[in-house]
Chimera marker file (.cmm) of the C-alpha trace (Angstrom):
<marker_set name="trace">
<marker id="1" x="3.029" y="-12.732" z="9.174" r="1" g="1" b="0" radius="0.5"/>
<marker id="2" x="1.879" y="-15.787" z="10.207" r="1" g="1" b="0" radius="0.5"/>
<marker id="3" x="-2.195" y="-16.157" z="9.545" r="1" g="1" b="0" radius="0.5"/>
<marker id="4" x="-4.430" y="-17.890" z="12.178" r="1" g="1" b="0" radius="0.5"/>
<marker id="5" x="-6.093" y="-20.879" z="10.741" r="1" g="1" b="0" radius="0.5"/>
<marker id="6" x="-9.292" y="-20.650" z="13.019" r="1" g="1" b="0" radius="0.5"/>
<marker id="7" x="-10.527" y="-17.094" z="12.322" r="1" g="1" b="0" radius="0.5"/>
<marker id="8" x="-11.069" y="-16.429" z="8.807" r="1" g="1" b="0" radius="0.5"/>
<marker id="9" x="-11.488" y="-12.577" z="9.348" r="1" g="1" b="0" radius="0.5"/>
<marker id="10" x="-8.433" y="-12.537" z="11.020" r="1" g="1" b="0" radius="0.5"/>
<marker id="11" x="-6.668" y="-14.281" z="8.039" r="1" g="1" b="0" radius="0.5"/>
<marker id="12" x="-8.220" y="-11.752" z="5.701" r="1" g="1" b="0" radius="0.5"/>
<marker id="13" x="-7.079" y="-8.908" z="7.761" r="1" g="1" b="0" radius="0.5"/>
<marker id="14" x="-3.454" y="-10.232" z="8.122" r="1" g="1" b="0" radius="0.5"/>
<marker id="15" x="-3.593" y="-10.973" z="4.331" r="1" g="1" b="0" radius="0.5"/>
<marker id="16" x="-4.819" y="-7.154" z="3.949" r="1" g="1" b="0" radius="0.5"/>
<marker id="17" x="-2.385" y="-5.670" z="5.835" r="1" g="1" b="0" radius="0.5"/>
<marker id="18" x="0.788" y="-7.669" z="4.285" r="1" g="1" b="0" radius="0.5"/>
<marker id="19" x="-0.965" y="-6.740" z="1.024" r="1" g="1" b="0" radius="0.5"/>
<marker id="20" x="-1.115" y="-3.165" z="1.451" r="1" g="1" b="0" radius="0.5"/>
<marker id="21" x="2.476" y="-2.885" z="2.982" r="1" g="1" b="0" radius="0.5"/>
<marker id="22" x="3.972" y="-4.901" z="0.133" r="1" g="1" b="0" radius="0.5"/>
<marker id="23" x="2.384" y="-2.849" z="-2.594" r="1" g="1" b="0" radius="0.5"/>
<marker id="24" x="3.400" y="0.607" z="-0.752" r="1" g="1" b="0" radius="0.5"/>
<marker id="25" x="7.192" y="-0.791" z="-0.350" r="1" g="1" b="0" radius="0.5"/>
<marker id="26" x="7.169" y="-1.931" z="-3.876" r="1" g="1" b="0" radius="0.5"/>
<marker id="27" x="5.573" y="1.211" z="-5.260" r="1" g="1" b="0" radius="0.5"/>
<marker id="28" x="8.100" y="3.214" z="-3.421" r="1" g="1" b="0" radius="0.5"/>
<marker id="29" x="11.255" y="1.162" z="-4.621" r="1" g="1" b="0" radius="0.5"/>
<marker id="30" x="10.158" y="1.571" z="-8.018" r="1" g="1" b="0" radius="0.5"/>
<marker id="31" x="9.499" y="5.438" z="-7.622" r="1" g="1" b="0" radius="0.5"/>
<marker id="32" x="13.280" y="5.589" z="-6.437" r="1" g="1" b="0" radius="0.5"/>
<marker id="33" x="14.853" y="3.800" z="-9.247" r="1" g="1" b="0" radius="0.5"/>
<marker id="34" x="12.638" y="5.278" z="-11.900" r="1" g="1" b="0" radius="0.5"/>
<marker id="35" x="13.417" y="8.720" z="-10.434" r="1" g="1" b="0" radius="0.5"/>
<marker id="36" x="17.298" y="7.842" z="-10.306" r="1" g="1" b="0" radius="0.5"/>
<marker id="37" x="17.368" y="6.481" z="-14.093" r="1" g="1" b="0" radius="0.5"/>
<marker id="38" x="14.682" y="8.266" z="-15.975" r="1" g="1" b="0" radius="0.5"/>
<marker id="39" x="13.373" y="11.303" z="-13.909" r="1" g="1" b="0" radius="0.5"/>
<marker id="40" x="9.790" y="9.870" z="-13.575" r="1" g="1" b="0" radius="0.5"/>
<marker id="41" x="7.815" y="8.189" z="-10.800" r="1" g="1" b="0" radius="0.5"/>
<marker id="42" x="5.719" y="5.017" z="-10.835" r="1" g="1" b="0" radius="0.5"/>
<marker id="43" x="2.322" y="6.463" z="-11.937" r="1" g="1" b="0" radius="0.5"/>
<marker id="44" x="3.830" y="8.305" z="-14.428" r="1" g="1" b="0" radius="0.5"/>
<marker id="45" x="5.556" y="5.100" z="-16.085" r="1" g="1" b="0" radius="0.5"/>
<marker id="46" x="2.319" y="3.485" z="-15.621" r="1" g="1" b="0" radius="0.5"/>
<marker id="47" x="0.222" y="5.669" z="-17.545" r="1" g="1" b="0" radius="0.5"/>
<marker id="48" x="2.854" y="5.903" z="-20.098" r="1" g="1" b="0" radius="0.5"/>
<marker id="49" x="2.902" y="2.145" z="-20.360" r="1" g="1" b="0" radius="0.5"/>
<marker id="50" x="-1.072" y="2.283" z="-20.477" r="1" g="1" b="0" radius="0.5"/>
<marker id="51" x="-0.914" y="4.715" z="-23.374" r="1" g="1" b="0" radius="0.5"/>
<marker id="52" x="1.819" y="2.520" z="-25.406" r="1" g="1" b="0" radius="0.5"/>
<marker id="53" x="-0.251" y="-0.592" z="-24.877" r="1" g="1" b="0" radius="0.5"/>
<marker id="54" x="-3.762" y="1.064" z="-25.471" r="1" g="1" b="0" radius="0.5"/>
<marker id="55" x="-3.255" y="3.839" z="-28.518" r="1" g="1" b="0" radius="0.5"/>
<marker id="56" x="-5.971" y="6.003" z="-28.666" r="1" g="1" b="0" radius="0.5"/>
<marker id="57" x="-6.859" y="6.029" z="-25.051" r="1" g="1" b="0" radius="0.5"/>
<marker id="58" x="-8.725" y="8.911" z="-23.418" r="1" g="1" b="0" radius="0.5"/>
<marker id="59" x="-8.625" y="10.479" z="-20.118" r="1" g="1" b="0" radius="0.5"/>
<marker id="60" x="-11.741" y="8.722" z="-19.010" r="1" g="1" b="0" radius="0.5"/>
<marker id="61" x="-10.068" y="5.840" z="-19.940" r="1" g="1" b="0" radius="0.5"/>
<marker id="62" x="-6.936" y="5.873" z="-18.035" r="1" g="1" b="0" radius="0.5"/>
<marker id="63" x="-9.207" y="7.135" z="-14.974" r="1" g="1" b="0" radius="0.5"/>
<marker id="64" x="-11.380" y="3.830" z="-15.382" r="1" g="1" b="0" radius="0.5"/>
<marker id="65" x="-8.450" y="1.677" z="-16.049" r="1" g="1" b="0" radius="0.5"/>
<marker id="66" x="-6.521" y="2.971" z="-12.726" r="1" g="1" b="0" radius="0.5"/>
<marker id="67" x="-9.479" y="3.344" z="-10.631" r="1" g="1" b="0" radius="0.5"/>
<marker id="68" x="-8.883" y="7.000" z="-10.077" r="1" g="1" b="0" radius="0.5"/>
<marker id="69" x="-10.983" y="10.099" z="-10.596" r="1" g="1" b="0" radius="0.5"/>
<marker id="70" x="-11.061" y="12.105" z="-14.212" r="1" g="1" b="0" radius="0.5"/>
<marker id="71" x="-9.723" y="15.376" z="-12.613" r="1" g="1" b="0" radius="0.5"/>
<marker id="72" x="-6.424" y="13.874" z="-11.235" r="1" g="1" b="0" radius="0.5"/>
<marker id="73" x="-6.262" y="11.762" z="-14.111" r="1" g="1" b="0" radius="0.5"/>
<marker id="74" x="-6.319" y="14.844" z="-16.770" r="1" g="1" b="0" radius="0.5"/>
<marker id="75" x="-3.757" y="16.991" z="-14.113" r="1" g="1" b="0" radius="0.5"/>
<marker id="76" x="-1.412" y="14.035" z="-14.668" r="1" g="1" b="0" radius="0.5"/>
<marker id="77" x="-2.201" y="13.686" z="-18.508" r="1" g="1" b="0" radius="0.5"/>
<marker id="78" x="-1.180" y="17.482" z="-18.364" r="1" g="1" b="0" radius="0.5"/>
<marker id="79" x="1.829" y="17.027" z="-17.079" r="1" g="1" b="0" radius="0.5"/>
<marker id="80" x="3.163" y="14.220" z="-19.075" r="1" g="1" b="0" radius="0.5"/>
<marker id="81" x="2.073" y="16.619" z="-21.997" r="1" g="1" b="0" radius="0.5"/>
<marker id="82" x="4.303" y="19.470" z="-20.798" r="1" g="1" b="0" radius="0.5"/>
<marker id="83" x="7.212" y="17.204" z="-20.602" r="1" g="1" b="0" radius="0.5"/>
<marker id="84" x="6.662" y="16.293" z="-24.307" r="1" g="1" b="0" radius="0.5"/>
<marker id="85" x="5.794" y="12.682" z="-23.679" r="1" g="1" b="0" radius="0.5"/>
<marker id="86" x="2.098" y="12.682" z="-24.370" r="1" g="1" b="0" radius="0.5"/>
<marker id="87" x="-0.262" y="14.570" z="-27.138" r="1" g="1" b="0" radius="0.5"/>
<marker id="88" x="-3.735" y="15.060" z="-27.118" r="1" g="1" b="0" radius="0.5"/>
<marker id="89" x="-5.642" y="14.908" z="-30.347" r="1" g="1" b="0" radius="0.5"/>
<marker id="90" x="-9.044" y="15.504" z="-31.642" r="1" g="1" b="0" radius="0.5"/>
<marker id="91" x="-11.361" y="12.420" z="-31.302" r="1" g="1" b="0" radius="0.5"/>
<marker id="92" x="-13.053" y="12.445" z="-34.722" r="1" g="1" b="0" radius="0.5"/>
<marker id="93" x="-15.860" y="10.395" z="-32.899" r="1" g="1" b="0" radius="0.5"/>
<marker id="94" x="-16.588" y="12.709" z="-29.964" r="1" g="1" b="0" radius="0.5"/>
<marker id="95" x="-15.452" y="16.681" z="-30.140" r="1" g="1" b="0" radius="0.5"/>
<marker id="96" x="-15.685" y="16.965" z="-26.415" r="1" g="1" b="0" radius="0.5"/>
<marker id="97" x="-12.859" y="14.338" z="-26.001" r="1" g="1" b="0" radius="0.5"/>
<marker id="98" x="-9.279" y="13.891" z="-27.060" r="1" g="1" b="0" radius="0.5"/>
<marker id="99" x="-7.195" y="10.672" z="-27.911" r="1" g="1" b="0" radius="0.5"/>
<marker id="100" x="-3.755" y="10.562" z="-26.277" r="1" g="1" b="0" radius="0.5"/>
<marker id="101" x="-0.704" y="9.446" z="-27.990" r="1" g="1" b="0" radius="0.5"/>
<marker id="102" x="2.868" y="8.749" z="-26.861" r="1" g="1" b="0" radius="0.5"/>
<marker id="103" x="5.471" y="10.945" z="-28.638" r="1" g="1" b="0" radius="0.5"/>
<marker id="104" x="8.815" y="9.584" z="-29.776" r="1" g="1" b="0" radius="0.5"/>
<marker id="105" x="10.367" y="10.851" z="-26.825" r="1" g="1" b="0" radius="0.5"/>
<marker id="106" x="7.516" y="9.015" z="-24.692" r="1" g="1" b="0" radius="0.5"/>
<marker id="107" x="7.830" y="5.728" z="-26.295" r="1" g="1" b="0" radius="0.5"/>
<marker id="108" x="11.554" y="5.728" z="-25.787" r="1" g="1" b="0" radius="0.5"/>
<marker id="109" x="11.129" y="6.896" z="-22.340" r="1" g="1" b="0" radius="0.5"/>
<marker id="110" x="8.530" y="4.089" z="-21.451" r="1" g="1" b="0" radius="0.5"/>
<marker id="111" x="10.682" y="1.340" z="-23.117" r="1" g="1" b="0" radius="0.5"/>
<marker id="112" x="13.585" y="2.347" z="-21.219" r="1" g="1" b="0" radius="0.5"/>
<marker id="113" x="11.850" y="2.433" z="-17.910" r="1" g="1" b="0" radius="0.5"/>
<marker id="114" x="10.065" y="-0.629" z="-18.571" r="1" g="1" b="0" radius="0.5"/>
<marker id="115" x="13.234" y="-2.408" z="-18.554" r="1" g="1" b="0" radius="0.5"/>
<marker id="116" x="14.555" y="-0.777" z="-15.097" r="1" g="1" b="0" radius="0.5"/>
<marker id="117" x="11.049" y="-1.897" z="-13.822" r="1" g="1" b="0" radius="0.5"/>
<marker id="118" x="11.589" y="-5.361" z="-14.734" r="1" g="1" b="0" radius="0.5"/>
<marker id="119" x="14.754" y="-5.355" z="-13.731" r="1" g="1" b="0" radius="0.5"/>
<marker id="120" x="14.157" y="-3.912" z="-10.177" r="1" g="1" b="0" radius="0.5"/>
<marker id="121" x="10.558" y="-6.249" z="-9.860" r="1" g="1" b="0" radius="0.5"/>
<marker id="122" x="13.005" y="-9.160" z="-10.412" r="1" g="1" b="0" radius="0.5"/>
<marker id="123" x="15.351" y="-8.268" z="-7.620" r="1" g="1" b="0" radius="0.5"/>
<marker id="124" x="12.471" y="-7.516" z="-5.321" r="1" g="1" b="0" radius="0.5"/>
<marker id="125" x="10.072" y="-10.214" z="-6.037" r="1" g="1" b="0" radius="0.5"/>
<marker id="126" x="11.822" y="-13.001" z="-7.679" r="1" g="1" b="0" radius="0.5"/>
<marker id="127" x="13.608" y="-14.630" z="-4.900" r="1" g="1" b="0" radius="0.5"/>
<marker id="128" x="10.330" y="-14.238" z="-2.861" r="1" g="1" b="0" radius="0.5"/>
<marker id="129" x="8.181" y="-16.567" z="-4.617" r="1" g="1" b="0" radius="0.5"/>
<marker id="130" x="10.772" y="-18.242" z="-6.731" r="1" g="1" b="0" radius="0.5"/>
<marker id="131" x="9.925" y="-19.467" z="-10.536" r="1" g="1" b="0" radius="0.5"/>
<marker id="132" x="7.715" y="-22.219" z="-9.479" r="1" g="1" b="0" radius="0.5"/>
<marker id="133" x="5.404" y="-20.230" z="-7.319" r="1" g="1" b="0" radius="0.5"/>
<marker id="134" x="5.039" y="-17.009" z="-9.087" r="1" g="1" b="0" radius="0.5"/>
<marker id="135" x="2.679" y="-18.114" z="-12.133" r="1" g="1" b="0" radius="0.5"/>
<marker id="136" x="0.251" y="-18.990" z="-9.573" r="1" g="1" b="0" radius="0.5"/>
<marker id="137" x="0.587" y="-15.936" z="-7.641" r="1" g="1" b="0" radius="0.5"/>
<marker id="138" x="0.319" y="-13.765" z="-10.531" r="1" g="1" b="0" radius="0.5"/>
<marker id="139" x="-2.663" y="-15.708" z="-11.496" r="1" g="1" b="0" radius="0.5"/>
<marker id="140" x="-4.609" y="-15.277" z="-8.317" r="1" g="1" b="0" radius="0.5"/>
<marker id="141" x="-4.247" y="-11.853" z="-8.177" r="1" g="1" b="0" radius="0.5"/>
<marker id="142" x="-5.147" y="-11.543" z="-11.598" r="1" g="1" b="0" radius="0.5"/>
<marker id="143" x="-8.442" y="-13.359" z="-10.844" r="1" g="1" b="0" radius="0.5"/>
<marker id="144" x="-9.154" y="-10.905" z="-7.653" r="1" g="1" b="0" radius="0.5"/>
<marker id="145" x="-8.281" y="-7.744" z="-10.079" r="1" g="1" b="0" radius="0.5"/>
<marker id="146" x="-11.085" y="-9.129" z="-12.672" r="1" g="1" b="0" radius="0.5"/>
<marker id="147" x="-13.740" y="-9.750" z="-10.141" r="1" g="1" b="0" radius="0.5"/>
<marker id="148" x="-13.180" y="-6.350" z="-8.491" r="1" g="1" b="0" radius="0.5"/>
<marker id="149" x="-13.257" y="-4.558" z="-11.929" r="1" g="1" b="0" radius="0.5"/>
<marker id="150" x="-16.029" y="-6.542" z="-12.875" r="1" g="1" b="0" radius="0.5"/>
<marker id="151" x="-18.143" y="-5.813" z="-9.961" r="1" g="1" b="0" radius="0.5"/>
<marker id="152" x="-16.948" y="-2.139" z="-10.286" r="1" g="1" b="0" radius="0.5"/>
<marker id="153" x="-15.711" y="-2.258" z="-6.939" r="1" g="1" b="0" radius="0.5"/>
<marker id="154" x="-13.499" y="0.652" z="-5.745" r="1" g="1" b="0" radius="0.5"/>
<marker id="155" x="-14.487" y="2.702" z="-8.916" r="1" g="1" b="0" radius="0.5"/>
<marker id="156" x="-14.378" y="6.686" z="-7.954" r="1" g="1" b="0" radius="0.5"/>
<marker id="157" x="-17.442" y="8.194" z="-8.143" r="1" g="1" b="0" radius="0.5"/>
<marker id="158" x="-15.977" y="11.569" z="-9.600" r="1" g="1" b="0" radius="0.5"/>
<link id1="1" id2="2" r="1" g="1" b="0" radius="0.2"/>
<link id1="2" id2="3" r="1" g="1" b="0" radius="0.2"/>
<link id1="3" id2="4" r="1" g="1" b="0" radius="0.2"/>
<link id1="4" id2="5" r="1" g="1" b="0" radius="0.2"/>
<link id1="5" id2="6" r="1" g="1" b="0" radius="0.2"/>
<link id1="6" id2="7" r="1" g="1" b="0" radius="0.2"/>
<link id1="7" id2="8" r="1" g="1" b="0" radius="0.2"/>
<link id1="8" id2="9" r="1" g="1" b="0" radius="0.2"/>
<link id1="9" id2="10" r="1" g="1" b="0" radius="0.2"/>
<link id1="10" id2="11" r="1" g="1" b="0" radius="0.2"/>
<link id1="11" id2="12" r="1" g="1" b="0" radius="0.2"/>
<link id1="12" id2="13" r="1" g="1" b="0" radius="0.2"/>
<link id1="13" id2="14" r="1" g="1" b="0" radius="0.2"/>
<link id1="14" id2="15" r="1" g="1" b="0" radius="0.2"/>
<link id1="15" id2="16" r="1" g="1" b="0" radius="0.2"/>
<link id1="16" id2="17" r="1" g="1" b="0" radius="0.2"/>
<link id1="17" id2="18" r="1" g="1" b="0" radius="0.2"/>
<link id1="18" id2="19" r="1" g="1" b="0" radius="0.2"/>
<link id1="19" id2="20" r="1" g="1" b="0" radius="0.2"/>
<link id1="20" id2="21" r="1" g="1" b="0" radius="0.2"/>
<link id1="21" id2="22" r="1" g="1" b="0" radius="0.2"/>
<link id1="22" id2="23" r="1" g="1" b="0" radius="0.2"/>
<link id1="23" id2="24" r="1" g="1" b="0" radius="0.2"/>
<link id1="24" id2="25" r="1" g="1" b="0" radius="0.2"/>
<link id1="25" id2="26" r="1" g="1" b="0" radius="0.2"/>
<link id1="26" id2="27" r="1" g="1" b="0" radius="0.2"/>
<link id1="27" id2="28" r="1" g="1" b="0" radius="0.2"/>
<link id1="28" id2="29" r="1" g="1" b="0" radius="0.2"/>
<link id1="29" id2="30" r="1" g="1" b="0" radius="0.2"/>
<link id1="30" id2="31" r="1" g="1" b="0" radius="0.2"/>
<link id1="31" id2="32" r="1" g="1" b="0" radius="0.2"/>
<link id1="32" id2="33" r="1" g="1" b="0" radius="0.2"/>
<link id1="33" id2="34" r="1" g="1" b="0" radius="0.2"/>
<link id1="34" id2="35" r="1" g="1" b="0" radius="0.2"/>
<link id1="35" id2="36" r="1" g="1" b="0" radius="0.2"/>
<link id1="36" id2="37" r="1" g="1" b="0" radius="0.2"/>
<link id1="37" id2="38" r="1" g="1" b="0" radius="0.2"/>
<link id1="38" id2="39" r="1" g="1" b="0" radius="0.2"/>
<link id1="39" id2="40" r="1" g="1" b="0" radius="0.2"/>
<link id1="40" id2="41" r="1" g="1" b="0" radius="0.2"/>
<link id1="41" id2="42" r="1" g="1" b="0" radius="0.2"/>
<link id1="42" id2="43" r="1" g="1" b="0" radius="0.2"/>
<link id1="43" id2="44" r="1" g="1" b="0" radius="0.2"/>
<link id1="44" id2="45" r="1" g="1" b="0" radius="0.2"/>
<link id1="45" id2="46" r="1" g="1" b="0" radius="0.2"/>
<link id1="46" id2="47" r="1" g="1" b="0" radius="0.2"/>
<link id1="47" id2="48" r="1" g="1" b="0" radius="0.2"/>
<link id1="48" id2="49" r="1" g="1" b="0" radius="0.2"/>
<link id1="49" id2="50" r="1" g="1" b="0" radius="0.2"/>
<link id1="50" id2="51" r="1" g="1" b="0" radius="0.2"/>
<link id1="51" id2="52" r="1" g="1" b="0" radius="0.2"/>
<link id1="52" id2="53" r="1" g="1" b="0" radius="0.2"/>
<link id1="53" id2="54" r="1" g="1" b="0" radius="0.2"/>
<link id1="54" id2="55" r="1" g="1" b="0" radius="0.2"/>
<link id1="55" id2="56" r="1" g="1" b="0" radius="0.2"/>
<link id1="56" id2="57" r="1" g="1" b="0" radius="0.2"/>
<link id1="57" id2="58" r="1" g="1" b="0" radius="0.2"/>
<link id1="58" id2="59" r="1" g="1" b="0" radius="0.2"/>
<link id1="59" id2="60" r="1" g="1" b="0" radius="0.2"/>
<link id1="60" id2="61" r="1" g="1" b="0" radius="0.2"/>
<link id1="61" id2="62" r="1" g="1" b="0" radius="0.2"/>
<link id1="62" id2="63" r="1" g="1" b="0" radius="0.2"/>
<link id1="63" id2="64" r="1" g="1" b="0" radius="0.2"/>
<link id1="64" id2="65" r="1" g="1" b="0" radius="0.2"/>
<link id1="65" id2="66" r="1" g="1" b="0" radius="0.2"/>
<link id1="66" id2="67" r="1" g="1" b="0" radius="0.2"/>
<link id1="67" id2="68" r="1" g="1" b="0" radius="0.2"/>
<link id1="68" id2="69" r="1" g="1" b="0" radius="0.2"/>
<link id1="69" id2="70" r="1" g="1" b="0" radius="0.2"/>
<link id1="70" id2="71" r="1" g="1" b="0" radius="0.2"/>
<link id1="71" id2="72" r="1" g="1" b="0" radius="0.2"/>
<link id1="72" id2="73" r="1" g="1" b="0" radius="0.2"/>
<link id1="73" id2="74" r="1" g="1" b="0" radius="0.2"/>
<link id1="74" id2="75" r="1" g="1" b="0" radius="0.2"/>
<link id1="75" id2="76" r="1" g="1" b="0" radius="0.2"/>
<link id1="76" id2="77" r="1" g="1" b="0" radius="0.2"/>
<link id1="77" id2="78" r="1" g="1" b="0" radius="0.2"/>
<link id1="78" id2="79" r="1" g="1" b="0" radius="0.2"/>
<link id1="79" id2="80" r="1" g="1" b="0" radius="0.2"/>
<link id1="80" id2="81" r="1" g="1" b="0" radius="0.2"/>
<link id1="81" id2="82" r="1" g="1" b="0" radius="0.2"/>
<link id1="82" id2="83" r="1" g="1" b="0" radius="0.2"/>
<link id1="83" id2="84" r="1" g="1" b="0" radius="0.2"/>
<link id1="84" id2="85" r="1" g="1" b="0" radius="0.2"/>
<link id1="85" id2="86" r="1" g="1" b="0" radius="0.2"/>
<link id1="86" id2="87" r="1" g="1" b="0" radius="0.2"/>
<link id1="87" id2="88" r="1" g="1" b="0" radius="0.2"/>
<link id1="88" id2="89" r="1" g="1" b="0" radius="0.2"/>
<link id1="89" id2="90" r="1" g="1" b="0" radius="0.2"/>
<link id1="90" id2="91" r="1" g="1" b="0" radius="0.2"/>
<link id1="91" id2="92" r="1" g="1" b="0" radius="0.2"/>
<link id1="92" id2="93" r="1" g="1" b="0" radius="0.2"/>
<link id1="93" id2="94" r="1" g="1" b="0" radius="0.2"/>
<link id1="94" id2="95" r="1" g="1" b="0" radius="0.2"/>
<link id1="95" id2="96" r="1" g="1" b="0" radius="0.2"/>
<link id1="96" id2="97" r="1" g="1" b="0" radius="0.2"/>
<link id1="97" id2="98" r="1" g="1" b="0" radius="0.2"/>
<link id1="98" id2="99" r="1" g="1" b="0" radius="0.2"/>
<link id1="99" id2="100" r="1" g="1" b="0" radius="0.2"/>
<link id1="100" id2="101" r="1" g="1" b="0" radius="0.2"/>
<link id1="101" id2="102" r="1" g="1" b="0" radius="0.2"/>
<link id1="102" id2="103" r="1" g="1" b="0" radius="0.2"/>
<link id1="103" id2="104" r="1" g="1" b="0" radius="0.2"/>
<link id1="104" id2="105" r="1" g="1" b="0" radius="0.2"/>
<link id1="105" id2="106" r="1" g="1" b="0" radius="0.2"/>
<link id1="106" id2="107" r="1" g="1" b="0" radius="0.2"/>
<link id1="107" id2="108" r="1" g="1" b="0" radius="0.2"/>
<link id1="108" id2="109" r="1" g="1" b="0" radius="0.2"/>
<link id1="109" id2="110" r="1" g="1" b="0" radius="0.2"/>
<link id1="110" id2="111" r="1" g="1" b="0" radius="0.2"/>
<link id1="111" id2="112" r="1" g="1" b="0" radius="0.2"/>
<link id1="112" id2="113" r="1" g="1" b="0" radius="0.2"/>
<link id1="113" id2="114" r="1" g="1" b="0" radius="0.2"/>
<link id1="114" id2="115" r="1" g="1" b="0" radius="0.2"/>
<link id1="115" id2="116" r="1" g="1" b="0" radius="0.2"/>
<link id1="116" id2="117" r="1" g="1" b="0" radius="0.2"/>
<link id1="117" id2="118" r="1" g="1" b="0" radius="0.2"/>
<link id1="118" id2="119" r="1" g="1" b="0" radius="0.2"/>
<link id1="119" id2="120" r="1" g="1" b="0" radius="0.2"/>
<link id1="120" id2="121" r="1" g="1" b="0" radius="0.2"/>
<link id1="121" id2="122" r="1" g="1" b="0" radius="0.2"/>
<link id1="122" id2="123" r="1" g="1" b="0" radius="0.2"/>
<link id1="123" id2="124" r="1" g="1" b="0" radius="0.2"/>
<link id1="124" id2="125" r="1" g="1" b="0" radius="0.2"/>
<link id1="125" id2="126" r="1" g="1" b="0" radius="0.2"/>
<link id1="126" id2="127" r="1" g="1" b="0" radius="0.2"/>
<link id1="127" id2="128" r="1" g="1" b="0" radius="0.2"/>
<link id1="128" id2="129" r="1" g="1" b="0" radius="0.2"/>
<link id1="129" id2="130" r="1" g="1" b="0" radius="0.2"/>
<link id1="130" id2="131" r="1" g="1" b="0" radius="0.2"/>
<link id1="131" id2="132" r="1" g="1" b="0" radius="0.2"/>
<link id1="132" id2="133" r="1" g="1" b="0" radius="0.2"/>
<link id1="133" id2="134" r="1" g="1" b="0" radius="0.2"/>
<link id1="134" id2="135" r="1" g="1" b="0" radius="0.2"/>
<link id1="135" id2="136" r="1" g="1" b="0" radius="0.2"/>
<link id1="136" id2="137" r="1" g="1" b="0" radius="0.2"/>
<link id1="137" id2="138" r="1" g="1" b="0" radius="0.2"/>
<link id1="138" id2="139" r="1" g="1" b="0" radius="0.2"/>
<link id1="139" id2="140" r="1" g="1" b="0" radius="0.2"/>
<link id1="140" id2="141" r="1" g="1" b="0" radius="0.2"/>
<link id1="141" id2="142" r="1" g="1" b="0" radius="0.2"/>
<link id1="142" id2="143" r="1" g="1" b="0" radius="0.2"/>
<link id1="143" id2="144" r="1" g="1" b="0" radius="0.2"/>
<link id1="144" id2="145" r="1" g="1" b="0" radius="0.2"/>
<link id1="145" id2="146" r="1" g="1" b="0" radius="0.2"/>
<link id1="146" id2="147" r="1" g="1" b="0" radius="0.2"/>
<link id1="147" id2="148" r="1" g="1" b="0" radius="0.2"/>
<link id1="148" id2="149" r="1" g="1" b="0" radius="0.2"/>
<link id1="149" id2="150" r="1" g="1" b="0" radius="0.2"/>
<link id1="150" id2="151" r="1" g="1" b="0" radius="0.2"/>
<link id1="151" id2="152" r="1" g="1" b="0" radius="0.2"/>
<link id1="152" id2="153" r="1" g="1" b="0" radius="0.2"/>
<link id1="153" id2="154" r="1" g="1" b="0" radius="0.2"/>
<link id1="154" id2="155" r="1" g="1" b="0" radius="0.2"/>
<link id1="155" id2="156" r="1" g="1" b="0" radius="0.2"/>
<link id1="156" id2="157" r="1" g="1" b="0" radius="0.2"/>
<link id1="157" id2="158" r="1" g="1" b="0" radius="0.2"/>
</marker_set>
């Protein structure tokens, strides 16, 4: 979409429209590829990746990291646990919560799925930005995300 230069609100609305549609299309494309190759979906990959990169996370940590409700997060972890990819371990610091850990199968799955995701994103995004523009675009989105997270914008209440 070409953004108007005279009206900042129209520019932001057009940007938001494109941003949401791009995210949806990328997410759906990753879902399709991950289902085909690994029998998982993007949300499962994201949770497994987070748990691999943040050992000892709790359900609440996942919920906060992904800005989703604790109930939905717990149900998603239950599904990962039933598949044998995640285990809940007693939290020695707080008996009311569990620490989450990947199993060997979960670790192997997330590593294989990560290669698939990287390949798919290279196909889908690589040509759109080119090697020189991608770092600037990534940095801009990282700054926006950081600002939103610092201000706790978009954090669910339940």
